DSSP file (Angstrom, degrees, kcal/mol; ACC not computed):
  #  RESIDUE AA STRUCTURE BP1 BP2  ACC     N-H-->O    O-->H-N    N-H-->O    O-->H-N    TCO  KAPPA ALPHA  PHI   PSI    X-CA   Y-CA   Z-CA
    1    1 A M              0   0    0      0, 0.0     2,-0.4     0, 0.0    24,-0.0   0.000 360.0 360.0 360.0 137.1   -0.3  -97.5  -83.5
    2    2 A N        -     0   0    0      1,-0.0    24,-3.0     2,-0.0     2,-0.8  -0.773 360.0-139.3 -96.7 131.3   -1.1  -94.0  -84.6
    3    3 A I  E     -A   25   0A   0     -2,-0.4    22,-0.2    22,-0.2     3,-0.1  -0.816  22.3-177.7 -87.0 110.8   -1.2  -91.0  -82.2
    4    4 A S  E     -     0   0A   0     20,-1.8     2,-0.3    -2,-0.8    21,-0.2   0.855  59.9  -5.6 -79.6 -37.3   -4.3  -89.1  -83.4
    5    5 A D  E     -A   24   0A   0     19,-1.4    19,-3.1     2,-0.0     2,-0.4  -0.992  46.8-157.2-160.2 146.6   -4.2  -86.2  -81.0
    6    6 A V  E     -A   23   0A   0     -2,-0.3     2,-0.5    17,-0.2    17,-0.2  -0.984  18.5-169.5-128.1 120.1   -2.4  -84.8  -78.0
    7    7 A T  E     -A   22   0A   0     15,-2.8    15,-2.5    -2,-0.4     2,-0.8  -0.943  16.4-146.0-115.2 120.2   -4.3  -82.3  -75.9
    8    8 A V  E     +A   21   0A   0     -2,-0.5    13,-0.2    13,-0.2     3,-0.1  -0.760  20.5 179.6 -82.0 113.2   -2.7  -80.3  -73.2
    9    9 A R  E     +     0   0A   0     11,-2.4     2,-0.3    -2,-0.8    12,-0.2   0.797  63.1  10.3 -88.0 -31.3   -5.5  -79.9  -70.6
   10   10 A K  E     -A   20   0A   0     10,-1.5    10,-2.1     2,-0.0     2,-0.3  -0.983  61.2-156.6-153.0 137.0   -3.7  -77.9  -67.9
   11   11 A L  E     -A   19   0A   0     -2,-0.3     2,-0.4     8,-0.2     8,-0.3  -0.882   7.1-164.6-112.4 147.1   -0.4  -76.1  -67.7
   12   12 A F        -     0   0    0      6,-2.7     3,-0.0    -2,-0.3    -2,-0.0  -0.983  11.8-166.6-129.0 142.4    1.5  -75.3  -64.5
   13   13 A T  S    S+     0   0    0     -2,-0.4     2,-0.3     1,-0.0    -1,-0.1   0.576  72.5  50.0-104.1 -12.7    4.4  -72.8  -64.1
   14   14 A E  S    S+     0   0    0      3,-0.2     3,-0.1     4,-0.0     2,-0.0  -0.913  92.6  18.5-126.9 154.2    5.6  -73.8  -60.7
   15   15 A G  S    S-     0   0    0     -2,-0.3    23,-0.1     1,-0.2    -3,-0.1  -0.221  97.8 -60.1  86.2-177.0    6.6  -77.1  -59.1
   16   16 A I  S    S+     0   0    0     21,-0.1    22,-2.6    -2,-0.0     2,-0.4   0.893 113.1  79.0 -74.1 -42.4    7.5  -80.5  -60.6
   17   17 A L  E     + B   0  37A   0     20,-0.2    20,-0.2     1,-0.2    -3,-0.2  -0.572  51.0 167.5 -72.6 121.7    4.2  -81.0  -62.4
   18   18 A R  E     -     0   0A   0     18,-3.2    -6,-2.7    -2,-0.4     2,-0.3   0.691  58.3  -2.0-108.1 -26.8    4.2  -78.9  -65.6
   19   19 A A  E     -AB  11  36A   0     17,-1.4    17,-2.4    -8,-0.3     2,-0.4  -0.991  47.8-140.7-162.4 155.7    1.2  -80.2  -67.6
   20   20 A V  E     -AB  10  35A   0    -10,-2.1   -11,-2.4    -2,-0.3   -10,-1.5  -0.996  34.3-174.9-120.4 129.0   -1.6  -82.7  -67.7
   21   21 A V  E     -AB   8  34A   0     13,-3.3    13,-2.4    -2,-0.4     2,-0.4  -0.877  22.8-147.3-129.3 150.6   -2.2  -84.2  -71.1
   22   22 A S  E     -A    7   0A   0    -15,-2.5   -15,-2.8    -2,-0.3     2,-0.5  -0.971  15.4-158.9-115.4 137.3   -4.7  -86.5  -72.9
   23   23 A V  E     -AB   6  31A   0      8,-2.4     8,-2.8    -2,-0.4     2,-0.5  -0.972   2.4-155.4-119.9 123.7   -3.4  -88.7  -75.8
   24   24 A T  E     -AB   5  30A   0    -19,-3.1   -20,-1.8    -2,-0.5   -19,-1.4  -0.852   9.1-157.4 -99.8 132.0   -5.8  -90.1  -78.4
   25   25 A L  E >>  -AB   3  29A   0      4,-4.0     3,-2.5    -2,-0.5     4,-1.8  -0.931  69.2 -19.4-113.8 128.5   -4.8  -93.3  -80.2
   26   26 A E  T 34 S-     0   0    0    -24,-3.0    -1,-0.1    -2,-0.5   -23,-0.1   0.689 107.7 -81.2  54.7  21.6   -6.1  -94.3  -83.6
   27   27 A N  T 34 S+     0   0    0      2,-0.2    -1,-0.3   -25,-0.2     3,-0.1   0.686 127.6  75.8  57.9  19.6   -9.1  -92.0  -83.0
   28   28 A V  T <4 S+     0   0    0     -3,-2.5     2,-0.4     1,-0.3    -2,-0.2   0.489  88.1  44.3-133.8 -10.2  -10.7  -94.7  -80.9
   29   29 A F  E  <  -B   25   0A   0     -4,-1.8    -4,-4.0     2,-0.0     2,-0.4  -0.997  59.1-164.6-144.1 134.5   -8.9  -94.8  -77.5
   30   30 A V  E     -B   24   0A   0     -2,-0.4     2,-0.6    -6,-0.3    -6,-0.2  -0.945   8.6-157.2-122.8 142.4   -7.8  -92.0  -75.2
   31   31 A V  E     -B   23   0A   0     -8,-2.8    -8,-2.4    -2,-0.4     3,-0.4  -0.969  19.8-164.7-115.2 114.2   -5.4  -92.0  -72.3
   32   32 A H  E     +     0   0A   0     -2,-0.6   -10,-0.2   -10,-0.2   -11,-0.0  -0.519  60.8  34.3 -93.1 163.9   -6.1  -89.1  -69.8
   33   33 A D  E     +     0   0A   0      1,-0.2     2,-0.4    -2,-0.2    -1,-0.2   0.773  64.4 159.9  64.3  32.2   -3.9  -87.8  -67.0
   34   34 A V  E     -B   21   0A   0    -13,-2.4   -13,-3.3    -3,-0.4     2,-0.3  -0.719  31.9-144.7 -74.6 133.7   -0.5  -88.3  -68.7
   35   35 A K  E     -BC  20  46A   0     11,-3.1    11,-2.8    -2,-0.4     2,-0.5  -0.789  15.8-149.7-110.3 147.3    1.8  -85.9  -66.8
   36   36 A V  E     -BC  19  45A   0    -17,-2.4   -18,-3.2    -2,-0.3   -17,-1.4  -0.973  25.7-170.2-109.6 124.4    4.7  -83.8  -67.9
   37   37 A L  E     -BC  17  44A   0      7,-2.9     7,-2.5    -2,-0.5     2,-0.6  -0.859  22.2-143.2-117.6 149.7    7.2  -83.4  -65.1
   38   38 A S  E     + C   0  43A   0    -22,-2.6     2,-0.6    -2,-0.3     5,-0.2  -0.949  26.0 173.2-109.5 110.5   10.2  -81.2  -64.7
   39   39 A V  E >   - C   0  42A   0      3,-2.5     3,-2.3    -2,-0.6     2,-0.3  -0.944  62.3 -51.4-122.4 109.4   12.9  -83.1  -62.8
   40   40 A G  T 3  S-     0   0    0     -2,-0.6     0, 0.0     1,-0.3     0, 0.0  -0.488 122.3 -21.3  62.9-125.6   16.2  -81.3  -62.5
   41   41 A E  T 3  S+     0   0    0     -2,-0.3     2,-0.3    -3,-0.1    -1,-0.3   0.432 122.2  92.9 -92.3  -1.1   17.2  -80.3  -66.0
   42   42 A R  E <   -C   39   0A   0     -3,-2.3    -3,-2.5     2,-0.0     2,-0.5  -0.712  57.1-157.3-101.4 145.0   14.9  -82.9  -67.7
   43   43 A I  E     +C   38   0A   0     -2,-0.3     2,-0.3    -5,-0.2    -5,-0.2  -0.985  30.4 171.9-111.5 126.3   11.3  -82.6  -68.9
   44   44 A L  E     -C   37   0A   0     -7,-2.5    -7,-2.9    -2,-0.5     2,-0.4  -0.925  32.5-116.8-139.9 162.2    9.7  -86.0  -69.0
   45   45 A M  E     -C   36   0A   0     -2,-0.3     2,-0.4    -9,-0.2    -9,-0.2  -0.776  23.2-168.1 -97.5 138.0    6.4  -87.9  -69.5
   46   46 A V  E     -C   35   0A   0    -11,-2.8   -11,-3.1    -2,-0.4     3,-0.1  -0.997  18.7-130.7-127.5 129.5    4.8  -90.0  -66.8
   47   47 A M        -     0   0    0     -2,-0.4   -13,-0.1   -13,-0.2    15,-0.1  -0.316  42.2 -79.1 -73.5 159.4    1.9  -92.3  -67.5
   48   48 A P        +     0   0    0      0, 0.0    12,-3.1     0, 0.0    13,-0.9  -0.321  63.5 171.1 -59.0 139.4   -1.3  -92.2  -65.4
   49   49 A N  E     -D   59   0B   0     10,-0.3     2,-0.3   -16,-0.2    10,-0.2  -0.897  26.4-138.9-144.6 172.0   -0.7  -94.1  -62.2
   50   50 A R  E     -D   58   0B   0      8,-2.1     8,-2.3    -2,-0.3     2,-0.4  -0.964  26.8-110.4-135.4 154.6   -2.2  -94.9  -58.8
   51   51 A K  E     -D   57   0B   0     -2,-0.3     6,-0.2     6,-0.2     2,-0.1  -0.710  30.1-142.2 -87.9 129.1   -0.7  -95.2  -55.3
   52   52 A N    >   -     0   0    0      4,-3.6     3,-2.0    -2,-0.4    -1,-0.0  -0.370  30.3-100.7 -81.4 166.3   -0.5  -98.6  -53.8
   53   53 A G  T 3  S+     0   0    0      1,-0.3    -1,-0.1     2,-0.1    -2,-0.0   0.758 122.2  56.9 -59.1 -26.7   -1.2  -99.3  -50.1
   54   54 A D  T 3  S-     0   0    0      2,-0.1    -1,-0.3     1,-0.0     3,-0.1   0.368 121.9-103.6 -89.6   6.3    2.6  -99.5  -49.5
   55   55 A G  S <  S+     0   0    0     -3,-2.0    -2,-0.1     1,-0.3     2,-0.1   0.339  83.7 120.3  91.9  -7.1    3.2  -96.0  -50.9
   56   56 A T        -     0   0    0     -5,-0.1    -4,-3.6     1,-0.0    -1,-0.3  -0.432  58.3-125.1 -84.2 166.2    4.6  -97.1  -54.2
   57   57 A F  E     -D   51   0B   0     -6,-0.2     2,-0.4    -2,-0.1    -6,-0.2  -0.859  18.1-165.1-114.2 148.9    3.0  -96.1  -57.5
   58   58 A R  E     -D   50   0B   0     -8,-2.3    -8,-2.1    -2,-0.3     2,-0.0  -0.999  27.4-112.7-133.7 132.1    1.9  -98.4  -60.4
   59   59 A D  E     -D   49   0B   0     -2,-0.4   -10,-0.3   -10,-0.2     3,-0.1  -0.365  14.9-157.4 -61.5 138.1    1.0  -97.3  -63.9
   60   60 A V  S    S+     0   0    0    -12,-3.1     2,-0.3     1,-0.4   -11,-0.2   0.836  82.3   0.5 -81.2 -38.3   -2.6  -97.7  -64.8
   61   61 A A  S    S+     0   0    0    -13,-0.9    -1,-0.4    -3,-0.0   -30,-0.0  -0.988  74.8 160.8-148.0 145.7   -1.8  -97.8  -68.5
   62   62 A H        -     0   0    0     -2,-0.3     2,-0.1    -3,-0.1     7,-0.0  -0.979  42.8 -92.6-163.5 153.5    1.5  -97.6  -70.4
   63   63 A P        -     0   0    0      0, 0.0   -16,-0.1     0, 0.0    -2,-0.0  -0.465  25.3-163.0 -67.2 140.0    3.2  -98.4  -73.7
   64   64 A I  S    S+     0   0    0     -2,-0.1     3,-0.0     1,-0.0     0, 0.0   0.828  72.7  73.2 -89.0 -38.8    4.8 -101.9  -73.8
   65   65 A D  S  > S-     0   0    0      1,-0.1     4,-2.2     2,-0.0     5,-0.1  -0.662  72.7-148.5 -81.9 123.7    6.9 -101.2  -76.9
   66   66 A P  H  > S+     0   0    0      0, 0.0     4,-2.1     0, 0.0     5,-0.1   0.819  97.6  55.4 -63.6 -30.8    9.9  -98.9  -76.2
   67   67 A V  H  > S+     0   0    0      2,-0.2     4,-2.1     1,-0.2     5,-0.1   0.934 110.1  44.8 -66.1 -45.4    9.8  -97.5  -79.7
   68   68 A F  H  > S+     0   0    0      2,-0.2     4,-2.9     1,-0.2     5,-0.2   0.876 109.5  56.6 -66.9 -35.9    6.2  -96.5  -79.3
   69   69 A R  H  X S+     0   0    0     -4,-2.2     4,-2.9     2,-0.2    -1,-0.2   0.927 108.3  47.2 -59.7 -44.3    6.9  -95.1  -75.8
   70   70 A R  H  X S+     0   0    0     -4,-2.1     4,-2.6     2,-0.2    -1,-0.2   0.907 112.2  50.4 -62.8 -41.1    9.6  -92.8  -77.3
   71   71 A E  H  X S+     0   0    0     -4,-2.1     4,-2.1     2,-0.2    -2,-0.2   0.921 113.0  45.9 -61.2 -44.2    7.1  -91.8  -80.1
   72   72 A M  H  X S+     0   0    0     -4,-2.9     4,-2.7     2,-0.2    -2,-0.2   0.919 112.9  49.4 -66.3 -43.7    4.4  -91.0  -77.5
   73   73 A E  H  X S+     0   0    0     -4,-2.9     4,-2.8     1,-0.2     5,-0.3   0.902 110.1  51.4 -63.2 -40.9    6.8  -89.1  -75.3
   74   74 A T  H  X S+     0   0    0     -4,-2.6     4,-2.0    -5,-0.2    -1,-0.2   0.920 112.6  45.8 -60.4 -44.8    8.1  -87.0  -78.3
   75   75 A A  H  X S+     0   0    0     -4,-2.1     4,-2.1     2,-0.2    -2,-0.2   0.903 114.3  48.0 -66.1 -42.3    4.5  -86.1  -79.2
   76   76 A V  H  X S+     0   0    0     -4,-2.7     4,-2.2     2,-0.2    -2,-0.2   0.933 113.8  45.8 -65.2 -46.5    3.5  -85.3  -75.6
   77   77 A L  H  X S+     0   0    0     -4,-2.8     4,-2.5     1,-0.2    -1,-0.2   0.851 111.4  52.8 -68.3 -33.3    6.6  -83.1  -75.0
   78   78 A A  H  X S+     0   0    0     -4,-2.0     4,-2.3    -5,-0.3    -1,-0.2   0.918 110.3  47.6 -65.4 -43.1    6.1  -81.3  -78.4
   79   79 A A  H  X S+     0   0    0     -4,-2.1     4,-2.3     2,-0.2    -2,-0.2   0.889 111.6  51.5 -64.3 -39.0    2.5  -80.5  -77.5
   80   80 A Y  H  X S+     0   0    0     -4,-2.2     4,-2.5     2,-0.2    -2,-0.2   0.940 110.5  47.2 -62.6 -48.1    3.6  -79.3  -74.1
   81   81 A E  H  X S+     0   0    0     -4,-2.5     4,-2.4     1,-0.2    -2,-0.2   0.901 112.2  50.5 -61.7 -41.2    6.3  -77.0  -75.6
   82   82 A K  H  X S+     0   0    0     -4,-2.3     4,-2.3     2,-0.2    -1,-0.2   0.912 110.7  49.0 -63.6 -42.4    3.8  -75.6  -78.2
   83   83 A A  H  X S+     0   0    0     -4,-2.3     4,-2.2     2,-0.2    -2,-0.2   0.901 110.6  50.9 -63.8 -41.1    1.2  -74.9  -75.4
   84   84 A R  H  X S+     0   0    0     -4,-2.5     4,-2.5     1,-0.2    -2,-0.2   0.923 111.0  48.3 -61.7 -44.4    3.9  -73.1  -73.3
   85   85 A E  H  X S+     0   0    0     -4,-2.4     4,-1.7     2,-0.2    -2,-0.2   0.897 109.8  52.5 -62.9 -41.1    4.9  -71.0  -76.3
   86   86 A T  H  <>S+     0   0    0     -4,-2.3     5,-2.1     1,-0.2    -1,-0.2   0.914 112.1  44.9 -62.2 -43.7    1.3  -70.1  -77.0
   87   87 A V  H ><5S+     0   0    0     -4,-2.2     3,-1.5     1,-0.2    -2,-0.2   0.897 111.0  54.0 -68.0 -39.9    0.7  -69.0  -73.4
   88   88 A A  H 3<5S+     0   0    0     -4,-2.5    -1,-0.2     1,-0.3    -2,-0.2   0.807 103.4  57.1 -64.2 -29.7    4.0  -67.0  -73.5
   89   89 A E  T 3<5S-     0   0    0     -4,-1.7    -1,-0.3    -5,-0.2    -2,-0.2   0.465 125.6-101.4 -81.1  -1.3    2.9  -65.2  -76.6
   90   90 A G  T < 5S+     0   0    0     -3,-1.5    -3,-0.2     1,-0.3    -2,-0.1   0.519  73.7 142.1  96.8   5.4   -0.2  -64.0  -74.7
   91   91 A S      < -     0   0    0     -5,-2.1    -1,-0.3    -6,-0.2     3,-0.1  -0.334  66.4 -72.0 -71.9 163.2   -2.8  -66.4  -76.1
   92   92 A P        -     0   0    0      0, 0.0    -1,-0.2     0, 0.0     2,-0.0  -0.205  59.3-103.5 -55.4 146.0   -5.5  -67.6  -73.7
   93   93 A T              0   0    0      1,-0.1    -9,-0.1    -3,-0.1   -10,-0.0  -0.323 360.0 360.0 -71.4 155.2   -4.2  -70.1  -71.1
   94   94 A V              0   0    0    -11,-0.1    -1,-0.1    -3,-0.1   -11,-0.0   0.443 360.0 360.0 -76.7 360.0   -4.9  -73.8  -71.5
């Protein structure tokens, strides 16, 4: 599956949530509300999810294939880093 586009919709400078991203697949399907989190020293991707009645969370959509998940995470984190650099250089915020 081809990742057509990754759009960083919102950046955050404080807290665990660092970005909200949309990922377009094959130019025909989009996944909104993919999150970039800062946990300890790690920056990671979290798929869109919803809270269950018991307080746990369940992904609404997610890659099944671990190779594609790594590809998607690499693309999302690269877009996040590029957006951060753009904002740091004084370009308009996302």
